[in-house]
Phi, psi and omega in degrees: 000130177291144182295138185196148173205164176224137177239123170262116183257123170238163186200159168051056180287326178055048176292142183238003178087358182273343184086359185292339183259004185293324176295322177295319178297322179296317178295322177298315180299320179295320180292321178294320179301318179293318180293335181267004188303327184271006187244018185297333184271357180280126187297322183250108180236111193245131170265124182242127179248115187263055167095167183053052175295325181238164178275323172218141183281060175274159179305318182294318180294318180294322176297320179294320178298317177299319180295320179295316178297321178296321180295322177293322180295322183287345179293336184079002180291329191241143175269346179202151176231128179229155181208156172237158182277143172254177182294327178289334180292339180230036191293326186257106180302330182287349184249026184271012179246156175059225184296340184267005176272105186297330181295315180283319186293320180254004178058049179263148183292136179278334178232273179220152184211134179251127177245118186254128179249105192298313187293323181278342187070026182263131171247103181266116183257119179259127188233127176277119185252009186296318181291336188266005176249174180258009185294334180293343179255014186291346182269357182212183182290147179248109179266176186296321181296315180295319181295316180298324178297321181285329173299317177298321178297321180292320176297321179295326177302319179295322178296318178297321179299311181294320182293326181290333179273317183080145183294332184257001180085183184257162184293334185268002173296137182268008185199170177300146184298332180291345178267359178286150166262116183253123176242131183250130181239132174209171183275308185280148177285138185287331178234161188299146165235087194296132177224351181084004185296320182301312181292322186288319188262326187243351183072022178248164179305151186305126168079355183294340179281353190256320191248179180298139187284346177224068188296325182296319178297318180297312182295325177297318178296316180297319180295318181295341180259012179060037175290132181263326187214135176248130180244133181210171176233231170082312187274351181063030178226156174272156178179145176222120184233142176250130176243128173247116183228157180299139177287122181301339182266354185284149176279164181298329184277351183290152179218169177061222183294338179289336182257321184262139174242142180250131175235132175261137179241118184247127180260146176242130177288177172297122184284349176251005179066046182305135175059031177082005178290161170297136179268162178184170173204165181236146171238121183247119178246121173257128180190180181292145178283151178287343180271125181290149178239139179292341181268358183131196182283124176268144182239159179203162171266131173248115187249119175252121181253126182250139184223144174235109180300161182304138176062024178235128187277357186252135172272134179229158176298129183289319185269064184290346178283347176272155184308317180237014178074015185243133174269129180247123183244133176296146182287342176097343176197169183281118180259014181297142187241139181302138179304331180293325178293315178298319179296319179298323178295317180294321179297318182296334182278354182254139176285317180219142177258134176267172186300317183292327176293318179298318180297317179295318179293320179298319179298315181295320185286324190260340182276063183224156190305327182296345181257016180231173182291288171060032176075216183295136186278132170273089189296316177299319178295321179295318179300315179301313182297317180295322180295307183292330176292321180294326177297311181295322181293323177296321176297318179299316180300321181290336183258353182292128184302126182286357176274355180289172183296144187301317185293332178287325175296321178295325177298315180302317180293320181295319179297320179300319180293318179294323177298320179298318180291324175297320178298316181295320178295315180295322179296319177299321183290336178253017172064045174255121182280168184304321180294318178294324179294321177299321177296319178297317181297330181286343179272097183295324181262106180249148174246126185301315183294321178297319180295320179297320180293321183282327182232082188290351174108022177278121183299149176290161181299133177079006180275128178272103184298321181295314180295322181294321178295322178293319177300319179300314180299320180294320178297322179292322178292321176298321178297318179296322178298325179289313186289341174298335178288347173265007181087017182243122171246090186269353180068032182298140182090352177257207180287136182290140174292161181296146173061035173283148180290162180302000000 
């Protein structure tokens, strides 16, 4: 299964506990249900609320917010619901204890929180932006000292963002961190959306009360973490902006994509049309592109923005000038994932594997070009494939039900042994000695391109390439003989079937 997920973003509900917005919430739910109709088969379907769930954090308002979240959960549309706090959610400093603490009452993150969805390869980062905006000072004068303090808070927000992820990623990531799709959610917009409110209402320069006080620092932190998309609310307006900024990790000599990073920032209006504003919500689908790529599966974000004009009860696609009302954005890099990684994720989700599951996983793992003749051998590519396959196969062996037939258990063990020998033959061909191979085996998360760069495929001294290729073919035929006992005749070692994976 190609990696895919969908996020329905709503924002700025401003519930007050009176029930006056429940009919609006019902209409919103119906519109979201219609917009999500085509995504029922996607494993990860997330409802994201980007702040201002309530107008004031009173007990009645918070209870109403909990009830609304429960109603969305009961629809069955979503596999998960996440939210971040907005400035209205923590508006009264005197009410931050007990039932009036929105962070504890609704279990919202106080700084930053990473939610990882293994099958989709999605890392959803939830960030509390209340301290880093100037909205808390909107009721009084803003002097230089106060502004500088808030700039420091915004810079600290970036540090928290980077610290929560860590440079090397987390232990439960199922793949290298560079292969993650990272989406960042916060309430305040990171860069200005000028409206003149600051000058008009407070006599201060335009917009400093609205957005993050140190946006450049924030974007640099997001860029260094490979964030692809930023989702926010707060302004009650729709908007989609692309920012291209230098990659903090790029060298001076780098150019093109190696130097510039692109981040998309998507705004969500008030989903209940607060104060007579246009209402709206967004549906973001990440998945494979319909256009084939010679380099593998290309992925993209498909963004559908829904809007309901003032005093109009119907939500409609905002981008009606597009053929289907959907904006399609390139993901910026190839997110295709090795079949062995996907298999490992599925194996990890099972307590015990039955025979039919093992057969299906074996077919996916072994029906790939590296297990066939296919002319001249790409030894570095074959080594990578054999290594990641052996990791997944070891997981499979550990989960295969011991109540299964004895000869099938013996087949699983025999395949593991043959994979080990294939790895050793490929390692010899790219001049990797046993100690180096042990280090490679210890690296559970491998990157194909990194392995190719480090081991370009020059045979070791005295290695007979022809003899090694013949040994490989014999091992592949032996492998095919074993898997036939699982009811699979994959023709390993012969001509590759069409469209086999690398």
